[in-house]
C-alpha positions as CSV (number, residue, x, y, z in Angstrom):
1,X,46.3,17.4,-25.4
2,X,43.3,17.1,-27.0
3,X,40.9,20.4,-27.6
4,X,38.1,20.5,-29.9
5,X,36.4,23.5,-31.5
6,X,37.0,26.6,-32.3
7,X,38.6,29.0,-30.3
8,X,36.4,30.6,-27.2
9,X,33.5,27.5,-27.5
10,X,36.1,24.7,-27.3
11,X,36.5,22.0,-25.0
12,X,39.2,20.1,-23.4
13,X,38.9,16.2,-23.3
14,X,40.6,14.2,-20.7
15,X,39.8,10.1,-21.1
16,X,41.3,6.6,-20.7
17,X,40.7,3.2,-22.3
18,X,42.4,0.4,-23.4
19,X,44.5,-1.1,-25.5
20,X,41.9,-3.2,-27.3
21,X,39.8,-0.1,-27.3
22,X,36.8,-2.1,-25.8
23,X,36.2,-0.8,-22.8
24,X,36.9,2.9,-21.9
25,X,35.7,7.0,-20.6
26,X,36.6,10.2,-21.2
27,X,34.6,13.7,-20.3
28,X,34.9,17.0,-22.2
29,X,35.6,20.1,-20.0
30,X,34.0,23.6,-21.3
31,X,37.3,25.9,-22.2
32,X,35.2,27.8,-19.5
33,X,36.0,25.0,-16.5
34,X,39.1,23.6,-17.6
35,X,41.5,25.8,-15.2
36,X,39.4,25.2,-12.7
37,X,40.3,21.5,-12.9
38,X,42.7,20.5,-10.0
39,X,43.4,16.7,-10.9
40,X,42.8,13.9,-13.1
41,X,42.2,10.2,-12.0
42,X,42.3,8.0,-14.3
43,X,41.8,4.8,-12.4
44,X,40.5,2.1,-15.3
45,X,39.4,2.4,-18.8
46,X,36.2,1.8,-16.4
47,X,37.0,4.6,-13.9
48,X,38.3,8.4,-14.7
49,X,37.9,10.5,-11.8
50,X,37.5,14.5,-12.8
51,X,37.9,17.3,-9.2
52,X,37.1,19.8,-10.2
53,X,36.9,23.2,-7.6
54,X,33.0,25.1,-7.9
55,X,33.3,28.0,-6.3
56,X,35.4,26.7,-2.9
57,X,34.5,23.3,-3.2
58,X,35.8,19.9,-4.4
59,X,33.6,18.4,-7.2
60,X,34.5,14.7,-7.8
61,X,32.6,13.8,-11.7
62,X,33.5,10.3,-11.4
63,X,33.3,9.2,-15.5
64,X,31.9,5.6,-15.5
65,X,32.2,2.5,-17.5
66,X,30.4,-0.3,-15.8
67,X,31.3,-4.3,-16.6
68,X,27.6,-5.2,-18.9
69,X,25.8,-8.6,-18.0
70,X,27.4,-11.1,-18.7
71,X,30.8,-9.8,-18.1
72,X,33.1,-11.9,-15.3
73,X,31.8,-11.8,-11.3
74,X,34.9,-11.3,-10.0
75,X,35.1,-7.8,-13.1
76,X,31.9,-6.4,-11.7
77,X,33.2,-7.1,-7.9
78,X,36.4,-5.2,-8.6
79,X,35.0,-2.0,-10.3
80,X,31.6,-2.4,-7.8
81,X,34.1,-2.2,-4.8
82,X,36.3,1.2,-6.4
83,X,33.4,2.7,-7.1
84,X,31.9,2.4,-4.1
85,X,35.7,4.1,-2.1
86,X,34.2,7.5,-3.3
87,X,34.9,10.7,-0.9
88,X,31.9,10.9,1.9
89,X,33.0,14.9,2.8
90,X,33.2,16.3,-0.9
91,X,30.5,16.8,-4.0
92,X,30.6,13.4,-6.1
93,X,28.4,12.9,-9.3
94,X,28.1,9.8,-11.7
95,X,28.2,10.4,-15.0
96,X,28.5,7.1,-17.5
97,X,26.9,3.9,-18.5
98,X,25.5,2.2,-14.8
99,X,24.9,-1.0,-17.6
100,X,21.5,-1.9,-15.4
101,X,18.0,-0.9,-15.2
102,X,16.8,-0.1,-11.4
103,X,12.7,-0.3,-12.8
104,X,10.1,1.2,-12.5
105,X,9.8,0.1,-8.2
106,X,11.2,2.7,-5.7
107,X,10.3,0.5,-2.7
108,X,13.0,0.2,-0.2
109,X,15.4,2.7,-2.5
110,X,12.8,5.6,-1.9
111,X,16.4,8.3,-1.1
112,X,18.1,6.5,-4.2
113,X,15.2,6.0,-5.9
114,X,12.7,8.9,-7.6
115,X,10.1,6.5,-8.5
116,X,9.9,6.8,-11.8
117,X,11.7,4.8,-14.8
118,X,10.2,1.8,-16.9
119,X,11.2,-2.2,-16.5
120,X,12.1,-4.9,-14.5
121,X,15.3,-4.3,-11.9
122,X,17.5,-6.7,-13.2
123,X,20.6,-8.0,-10.7
124,X,23.2,-5.3,-12.1
125,X,20.1,-2.6,-11.4
126,X,20.0,-3.9,-7.8
127,X,23.5,-3.4,-7.5
128,X,23.5,0.0,-9.1
129,X,20.3,1.1,-6.2
130,X,22.3,-0.3,-3.3
131,X,25.7,1.8,-3.6
132,X,23.5,5.1,-4.7
133,X,21.7,4.0,-1.2
134,X,24.6,3.2,0.9
135,X,26.3,6.9,-0.6
136,X,23.4,8.9,-0.3
137,X,23.5,9.4,-4.5
138,X,20.8,9.9,-6.3
139,X,19.7,8.6,-9.6
140,X,18.7,12.1,-11.2
141,X,16.6,10.4,-14.6
142,X,14.5,8.2,-11.8
143,X,13.3,11.3,-10.6
144,X,10.7,12.7,-14.0
145,X,8.8,10.8,-16.2
146,X,10.8,8.7,-18.9
147,X,9.6,7.8,-22.0
148,X,9.7,4.0,-22.5
149,X,12.7,3.0,-25.2
150,X,11.5,2.1,-28.4
151,X,13.7,-0.5,-28.4
């Protein structure tokens, strides 16, 4: 068990990583919420699902690290097929690095894309929008104005 912090302000770390130490996902859960965790599903070094009961509802927190551009298409297909098999009748939150740019336009994806972002959409961003739209999810950081990154 990995516990961090001072008594009363502790966090428990749930994680999954590769032996090569090139990929991995994890989530810290505050001490007051640890007893609400009912299961941790470590699908791969790219997907960890933490299931919690909050106010009599089951919440699925997906921690993800999507394959970045340059990775083989087969690896990306495997990742996205696993991610798209989420429970439809339960609350779901995705967090982590989806490794794509959804761009500034929400045309065709106004339910999933809030209309705020910057730059152009790339192929991985299109895949993110397709999955989000198909699963009735919203990309939260497109709901408000963002500063353009300095890089």
